[in-house]
Backbone as a ProteinNet text record, in pm:
[ID]
protein_1_A
[PRIMARY]
MTKEEFEKEAEAAFSGLPEEFREKVSNLEIVLDDSAAKSGEALLLGLYAGVPVGDRGTFYAGALPDKITLFRKNIESVCGNDGEVKNEIKKTIIHEIAHHFGLDERTIRKAGF
[TERTIARY]
1021	894.5	923.1	864.6	885.4	807.1	841.9	771	622.9	594.8	456.4	378.6	441.1	375.9	351.2	447.9	434.2	315.2	305.9	193.8	60.2	53.9	-70.3	-107.5	-7.4	-33.7	-84	-28.6	-75	-219.6	-250.8	-388.4	-483.1	-440.2	-523.9	-543	-438.3	-448.7	-551.2	-548.3	-646.4	-786.6	-798.1	-928.8	-985.5	-897	-940	-986.4	-971	-1022.8	-1174.6	-1235	-1382.1	-1438.3	-1548	-1608.8	-1638.5	-1680.9	-1716	-1594.5	-1473.7	-1352.5	-1315.1	-1317.4	-1279.5	-1366.1	-1496.4	-1585.4	-1565.7	-1499	-1472.7	-1334.9	-1252.4	-1122.9	-1150.2	-1084.9	-1113.8	-986.4	-977.4	-867.4	-731.9	-709	-588.9	-531	-398.7	-330.7	-227.8	-204.9	-104.9	2.7	126.5	238.3	346.4	427	540.2	668.4	762.7	893.3	997.8	1095.5	1200	1314.6	1310.7	1421.5	1414.9	1525.8	1534.7	1523.5	1401.5	1376.1	1389.8	1435.5	1449.8	1387.1	1348.6	1306.6	1394.9	1496.6	1596.6	1672.2	1673.5	1740.7	1647.2	1518.7	1420.2	1392.3	1381.1	1338.1	1190.2	1153.2	1011.6	957.8	849.5	784.3	676.4	615.6	513.2	509.9	448.8	439.7	311.2	234.7	114.1	148.3	113.5	132.1	0	-52.3	-177.4	-250.8	-376.9	-464.1	-566.1	-563.5	-659	-803.6	-884.5	-1023.4	-1096.8	-1083.9	-1156.2	-1107.1	-988.9	-933.6	-957.1	-1024	-1045.2	-1160.5	-1139.4	-1243.6	-1262.1	-1322.3	-1345.7	-1214.5	-1108.4	-978.2	-924.9	-975.5	-924	-972.6	-1076.1	-1132.2	-1023.7	-1016	-919.6	-778.3	-759.6	-625.8	-577.5	-446	-387.1	-417.6	-415.6	-446	-345.9	-396.5	-308.9	-235.5	-126.2	-46.2	2.5	-11.3	51.7	162.9	284.2	398.6	437.3	449.7	500.4	645.9	736.2	878.1	913.5	915.2	930	1056.7	1171.4	1297.9	1298.1	1242.6	1238	1147	1030.5	938.4	1004.2	1064.2	1128.7	1245.9	1315.2	1433.3	1397.4	1274.9	1235.8	1157.6	1145.1	1068.9	1159.9	1126.5	1207.5	1159.5	1033.7	980.3	861.5	811	700.6	573.8	549	432.4	441.4	560.3	580.7	568.7	618.9	606	458.1	380.9	236.8	169.1	200.7	142.7	187	312.5	363.4	301.6	276.8	208.7	70.1	-4.8	-138.8	-131.6	-40.9	-26.7	9.8	100.3	143.7	31.9	-43.9	-157.8	-259.3	-291.7	-386.8	-333.3	-205.1	-142.5	-155.4	-121	-122.8	-265.3	-358.2	-499.1	-551.4	-506.9	-547.5	-502.6	-382	-338.4	-430.2	-469.7	-560.6	-691	-733.6	-854.9	-828.4	-702.5	-671.9	-619.9	-597.1	-544.4	-396.1	-353.2	-212.4	-131.6	-0.5	90.7	68.6	52.5	35.8	-89.7	-198.3	-325.6	-315.7	-251.7	-237.6	-150.9	-39.6	50.6	-16.7	-95	-165.9	-265.5	-318.6	-412.1	-338.5	-205.9	-128.9	-81.7	-90.3	-47.6	61.5
-1603.7	-1606.4	-1576.4	-1657.3	-1634	-1510.1	-1460.9	-1344.9	-1378.3	-1498.4	-1540.4	-1546.1	-1598.4	-1602.2	-1461.4	-1373.2	-1233.5	-1169.7	-1191.7	-1137.9	-1189.3	-1319.5	-1377.3	-1315.7	-1291.6	-1228.7	-1086.2	-1014.5	-877.3	-879.2	-972	-984.8	-1020.3	-1113.1	-1154	-1038.1	-958.1	-843.5	-743.3	-716.7	-624.5	-684.9	-811.2	-878.3	-886.8	-886.7	-895.5	-764.6	-655.7	-527	-533.1	-461	-457.8	-410.9	-471.7	-442.1	-293.3	-226.9	-84.8	0.6	-45.8	25.1	-15.9	-147	-196	-135.8	-123.2	-71.9	77.6	148.1	291.4	318.3	213.6	228.1	254.3	354.6	395.7	423.9	365.3	392.8	375.3	256.2	227.4	93.3	89	-38	-57.7	-183.7	-218.5	-298.4	-251.5	-316.7	-353.9	-452.6	-493.7	-444.8	-404.6	-359.6	-428.6	-489.1	-559.8	-469.7	-343	-255.4	-217.3	-168.7	-124.8	27.5	77.5	221.3	284.7	409.7	486.1	623.3	678.4	817.4	878.6	949.5	996.1	876	856.9	742	623.3	645.5	540.6	452.8	322.4	230.3	252.2	254.8	262.7	121.2	92.9	-36.5	-29.6	87.4	110.6	256.6	286.1	424.4	442.1	544.2	580.6	698.8	688.4	798	820.1	939.9	969.1	1084	1093.4	1197.9	1130.9	1163.3	1101.1	1118	1019	1015.7	1146	1199.9	1321.6	1448.3	1443.2	1560.8	1561.9	1461.4	1451.3	1540.4	1605.7	1690.2	1653.4	1742.5	1714.9	1699.9	1762.6	1751.6	1608.4	1527.3	1392.3	1294.9	1328.8	1239.4	1196.3	1066	1012.8	999	1022.8	1014.2	869.4	853.7	721.9	675.7	546.1	496.9	547.4	571.3	593.4	462	468.3	347	333.2	211.7	174.2	76.9	111	23.5	-40.9	-172.5	-245.9	-282.2	-244.3	-271.3	-402.4	-508.1	-644.4	-663.6	-625.7	-646.2	-570.9	-451.5	-374	-439.6	-483.8	-550	-674.9	-754.9	-876.9	-847.2	-736	-704.6	-664.7	-618.1	-578.3	-688.2	-803.4	-914.8	-1034.6	-1113.5	-1229.3	-1360.4	-1364.8	-1489.3	-1456.5	-1558.6	-1538.1	-1485	-1525.2	-1473.8	-1324.4	-1276.5	-1132.9	-1059.9	-1122	-1061.5	-1045.8	-1149.7	-1146.5	-1032.3	-1018.8	-910.1	-773.9	-760.5	-630.9	-593.2	-692	-663.6	-606.3	-671.3	-622.6	-480.8	-459.7	-328.7	-221.6	-255.2	-159.2	-128.3	-229.4	-205.6	-114.2	-141.4	-56	86.5	100.8	233.3	309.9	245.2	313.8	337.4	246.1	268.6	390.1	406	523.8	651.9	652.3	769.5	789.6	679.4	685.9	756.4	737.4	802.6	939.2	985.8	1122.2	1140.7	1033	1048.2	1084.2	1169.3	1208.3	1109.1	1119.2	1026.3	1021.1	1135.7	1142.3	1066.5	1088	1022.4	871.1	829.2	684.8	619.8	682	624.9	622.8	725.4	729.7	613.2	570.4	458.2	323.2	327.5	204.4	143.7	221.2	171	259.8
132.1	60.4	-87	-174.3	-317.4	-362	-478.7	-533.4	-554.2	-600.6	-623.2	-491.3	-386.2	-255.2	-202.6	-223.3	-181	-253.3	-384.3	-463	-411.1	-381.2	-329.3	-194.9	-110.5	20.2	1.5	-95.6	-122.5	-172.4	-260.6	-309.7	-195.5	-110.1	3.9	101.1	121.6	212.5	159.8	30.3	-27.1	-20.4	-56.9	-53.8	87.5	187.5	326.1	385.9	311.3	359.6	364.8	456.9	459.7	324.7	285.7	156	138	246.3	233	195	225.3	181.9	39.9	13.4	-120.1	-228.9	-202.5	-307.3	-331.7	-239.7	-257.8	-319.3	-329.3	-396	-543.6	-596.7	-733.1	-810.8	-929.9	-1021.8	-952.7	-900.6	-822.3	-862.6	-876.6	-897.5	-787.4	-752.7	-652.9	-724.5	-711.7	-780	-678.8	-715.8	-634.3	-698.7	-615.3	-661.5	-575.9	-639.7	-566.5	-523.2	-560.6	-523.2	-375.4	-325.7	-186	-184.2	-178	-183.7	-46.4	-47.1	77.3	61.1	174	182.8	290	247.7	342.6	394	523.8	584.6	605.8	592.8	623.6	501.9	526.5	421.4	394.8	268.6	233.4	221.8	290.5	277.2	169.8	157.1	56.3	20.5	-93.5	-140	-219.7	-182.2	-257.4	-346.8	-473.2	-567.8	-640.3	-629.6	-697.4	-634.6	-667.8	-615.6	-524.1	-394.3	-302.8	-350.6	-321.9	-369	-339.8	-220.4	-183.3	-251.3	-312.5	-379.4	-529.8	-578.8	-723.5	-766.1	-876.2	-933.9	-1079.9	-1154.7	-1296.7	-1373.6	-1325.2	-1390.6	-1387.7	-1298.9	-1279.4	-1387.3	-1459.1	-1560.4	-1659	-1682.5	-1778.2	-1723.5	-1594.9	-1535.1	-1531.6	-1537.5	-1517.9	-1376	-1353	-1217.3	-1113.2	-993.3	-878.7	-856.6	-782.1	-764.9	-621.8	-569.7	-444.4	-480.7	-439.8	-462.1	-329.7	-329.8	-214.9	-244.9	-155.8	-175.1	-104.9	-184.3	-131.5	-49	-101.5	-29.3	103.4	105.5	229.8	333	288.5	381	437.7	351.9	399.2	492.7	469	550.8	694.4	717.4	853.2	925.2	859.8	916.2	938	1038.6	1072	1012	967.1	910.9	820.8	753.2	658.3	725.4	849.4	921.5	942.9	978.6	996.5	862.9	755.1	621.7	587.1	610.3	581.8	658.8	787.5	867.5	818.4	779.2	731.8	598.3	511.9	385.1	414.7	504.2	540	595.5	688.7	752.1	648.3	557.4	455.7	357.6	317	226.6	294	419.1	491.7	499.2	530.5	541.5	409.2	299.3	169.8	119.4	147	111.5	188.6	312.1	390.2	320.6	262.8	184.4	63.3	-0.6	-115.9	-77.6	47	95.3	156.4	150.8	191.3	332.8	406.8	542.5	537	629.4	633.3	716.4	707	772.6	923.7	984.4	1130.6	1175.3	1106	1139.5	1123.3	1016.1	989.6	1096.5	1129.2	1229.8	1368.3	1397.8	1525.6	1536.7	1421.4	1419.2	1423.8	1422	1433.4	1303.9	1196.9	1066.3	1011.2
[MASK]
+++++++++++++++++++++++++++++++++++++++++++++++++++++++++++++++++++++++++++++++++++++++++++++++++++++++++++++++++

């Protein structure tokens, strides 16, 4: 999958989220990274960096956007074809958006993401 196709799939995955979730996303950007990032021994497919929506207070005013990074090479390395890449992009976006809303890793994984 080309970088442009990957970007389009990421945009489609975000656009495909239910409207009630998309409209609550606040001060967030989604970026692609071609590096092969790890956390310990595990490949990172995505990473949320920021302050979850429910934890924001008056101190948050004027803050830089939170960021979800999708690690393209890692996602592609765990998938066998473009269809699997497309599904993994969706799953990873949902997983990282859940962090944006304050869900912890255990809760997200229990939900299947």
